[in-house]
N, C-alpha and C positions, 0 to 999 in steps of 0.2 A: 266577122261583122258584129257579133254580139258584144265583143270586148270594146270595139270602137264606139258603139252606141252607149255602153255603160260608162266608158271614160268620158264621153261628152256630157252625160248626166252628172258625173262626178264634178267636172269642171263647172258646169252651170250651178250646181248646188253650192260649191265652194264660193263662187262669185256672188251668189245671192246672200250667202252667209256673211260675206265681207260687207256687202251693201247694208245688210241689217245692222251690223255693228257701227258702220260709218254714218248712215242716215236711215234710221228706222222708218221715217215717213215715206221714203222712196220704196223701201222693201214692202211696206204695207200695200203699195199699189200693185204688187205682184201677188195674184191670188194664191192662197194656200202656201205662201212662202215658207212657213215652218215645216210643212210636209215635204216640200222640195228639199230642204236642208236635211230632214230626217231620211229621205230616200237616198240622198247622197251618202249619208253615214252608213246606211245599210250596205250600199254598193261597195264602199271602202272597207268597212270593218266586218261586215257579215257576208262577205263574198261567197262563202260556202252555203249561204241560206237563200241566195238570189233565185227567185222564181221567174224564169224567162217569160212566162205568160203574163206576169204582172208588169214586167218591163214593156212588153209589147202593148198591153192595155194602156199603159201610161203614154206611150207614143201615140196611139190612136185617139185616146179620149182627152188627154190633157195637154199634149205638146202644142197643138194648134192655138189654144188660148194663151199659153205662155209666150209663144212666138209673137202673137198680136200685142200682148202687154209690153213685151220688151221692145218691139218696134216703135210703139207709141212713146215709150220713155226715151229711146234713142233719138227720135225726131225732136222731142222736147229739149233734150240736152246736147244736141249736136248743132254746132254753128252752121248756118247756111253757107253754101259754096259761093265765094265772092265773084266767081266767073259767070 
């Protein structure tokens, strides 16, 4: 389960990194986006240094806000269903 969670954070961090390169203004609307990218880098490159308590703390303390921010962006940039 830990590896699945870490992989999800890696994917999210990579996606936010790409958004930051493509449109920095959108990335700025995601709180602490540089820290999210840095967290991804630690998970990818410093896998032997990963503290699972920190990962759990990120899930509990930061993931809800990130989810809310991403949902708002998706609503804004997703076309309404014509049906």
